[in-house]
C-alpha positions as a printed Julia matrix, in Angstrom:
158×3 Matrix{Float64}:
 -21.95   -2.99  -57.4
 -18.08   -0.83  -57.05
 -14.92   -2.1   -57.1
 -11.9    -0.93  -55.38
  -9.08   -1.36  -57.4
  -6.81    0.93  -55.19
  -2.93   -0.93  -53.6
  -1.73    0.24  -50.88
   0.68    2.68  -52.26
  -1.59    4.65  -54.2
  -4.34    4.75  -50.73
  -0.97    6.01  -48.59
  -0.36    8.46  -51.16
  -3.48    9.99  -50.47
  -3.46   10.12  -47.04
  -0.68   12.82  -45.51
   1.55   11.71  -42.77
   1.03   12.79  -39.27
   3.99   13.09  -37.01
   1.8    11.47  -33.96
   2.84   12.23  -30.23
  -0.29   11.26  -28.62
  -1.03   15.04  -26.67
  -4.59   15.17  -27.4
  -5.33   12.16  -25.46
  -5.01   14.44  -22.13
  -7.82   16.31  -21.42
  -6.39   18.18  -18.67
  -2.32   18.2   -17.95
  -1.77   14.93  -15.67
  -0.67   15.86  -11.9
   1.61   13.83   -9.21
  -1.4    12.95   -7.66
  -2.41   10.76  -10.67
  -1.78    7.03   -9.5
  -1.55    3.88  -12.07
  -0.79    0.24  -11.5
   0.52   -1.4   -14.83
  -0.01   -4.89  -15.3
   2.81   -7.22  -17.01
   3.12  -10.74  -17.94
   5.33  -11.21  -14.63
   3.03   -8.86  -12.76
   2.12   -5.62  -12.2
   4.08   -2.59  -11.08
   3.36   -1.13   -7.43
   3.01    2.6    -7.42
   5.26    4.98   -5.23
   3.88    6.93   -2.65
   0.1     5.33   -2.35
  -1.06    3.58    0.7
  -1.17   -0.15   -0.13
  -2.37   -3.42    2.24
   0.36   -5.92    2.65
   0.36   -9.26    4.07
   3.62  -10.33    6.15
   4.53  -13.72    4.67
   8.14  -14.61    5.84
  10.84  -13.16    8.46
  14.17  -14.08    7.94
  17.9   -12.45    9.43
  20.52  -11.36    7.15
  24.54  -10.14    7.73
  25.13   -7.05    6.33
  27.73   -5.04    6.04
  27.97   -0.98    5.36
  30.91   -0.56    3.67
  30.89    3.64    4.3
  30.32    3.07    8.24
  32.8    -0.28    8.03
  30.7    -2.04   10.01
  29.12   -5.37   10.09
  25.37   -6.34   11.47
  22.36   -8.73   11.63
  18.81   -7.41    9.62
  15.95   -8.22   10.61
  13.94   -8.6     6.85
   9.74   -8.97    6.91
   8.81  -10.44    3.24
   5.19   -8.5     2.42
   2.9    -9.53   -0.21
   1.3    -7.15   -2.03
  -1.96   -9.05   -3.95
  -3.73   -6.43   -7.24
  -7.73   -7.65   -7.13
  -7.23   -6.7   -11.04
  -5.21   -8.85  -12.08
  -4.68  -11.64   -8.82
  -0.83  -10.97   -9.25
   0.99  -10.85   -6.0
   4.2    -8.94   -5.65
   6.92   -8.81   -2.51
   8.17   -5.55   -1.05
  10.94   -5.84    1.86
  10.66   -3.87    5.48
  14.26   -4.15    7.36
  15.39   -3.17   10.82
  18.34   -4.39   12.69
  18.72   -7.05   14.96
  21.42   -5.49   17.01
  19.72   -2.41   18.65
  17.68   -3.35   21.8
  14.0    -3.89   21.46
  13.16   -0.71   23.82
  15.8     2.03   20.77
  14.78   -0.48   17.81
  11.84    2.59   16.41
  11.65    0.75   13.32
  10.65   -2.25   14.97
   8.09   -1.09   17.25
   6.49    0.82   14.43
   6.12   -2.25   12.57
   4.96   -4.48   15.99
   2.08   -1.23   16.42
   1.34   -1.08   13.48
   0.18   -4.64   12.95
  -0.81   -5.74   16.5
  -1.53   -1.97   17.51
   0.49   -1.89   20.48
   4.15   -2.98   21.57
   4.07   -6.4    23.3
   6.42   -6.6    26.74
   8.86   -9.47   27.89
  10.36  -12.18   26.07
   7.86  -12.58   22.28
   8.26  -14.39   18.89
   8.16  -12.61   16.35
   7.3   -15.22   13.83
   4.19  -16.23   15.62
   3.59  -12.3    16.62
   3.72  -11.18   12.97
   3.42  -14.14   10.15
   0.32  -13.56    8.21
  -0.93  -10.14    9.73
  -2.07   -7.42    7.46
  -0.3    -3.43    7.07
  -0.94   -0.32    5.48
   2.34    0.03    3.96
   4.39    2.51    1.06
   7.26    1.34   -1.09
  10.3     2.75   -2.85
  11.24    0.26   -6.03
  15.06    0.44   -6.58
  16.19   -1.29   -9.96
  18.95   -3.9    -9.53
  22.03   -4.48  -11.66
  20.51   -7.31  -13.19
  17.27   -5.65  -14.24
  15.02   -6.87  -11.22
  13.17   -4.47   -9.47
  13.38   -4.81   -5.73
  10.86   -2.69   -3.75
  11.27   -1.21   -0.03
   8.62   -0.4     2.51
   9.64    3.29    3.6
   6.71    3.99    5.68
   4.03    1.55    7.46
   0.77    2.02    9.36
């Protein structure tokens, strides 16, 4: 039986140091059409510009101030939960529409109702009763906040 008595420095001296950039891992050029979901300890990273399934979890009314136009208004915020099938993690995405615009001119609210319900209801309606728990297909855009956290806003809904 032959014993190997080389220490670590002798072994390192026998090998040439290589600057590794990982380029040989790609068999083809990456494409903008490739989508990836990265799983972290807190949850998973939502891919942008990809259609995702989301469920409306809650609805709230928020007072907003537009500093550019110097106007104040109420905004309806719908919180969607998006669940990752692989990790059972969930992420939140926000869909907003203005509350001060009349219903017949509020295109964002009409788009949400027609996407989720398949029709636009008329007359006096209870949005919470109609929409909470319903699903829609959405696309999101992620923005980083000052505190380092990310917030996901829904850009398209169908």
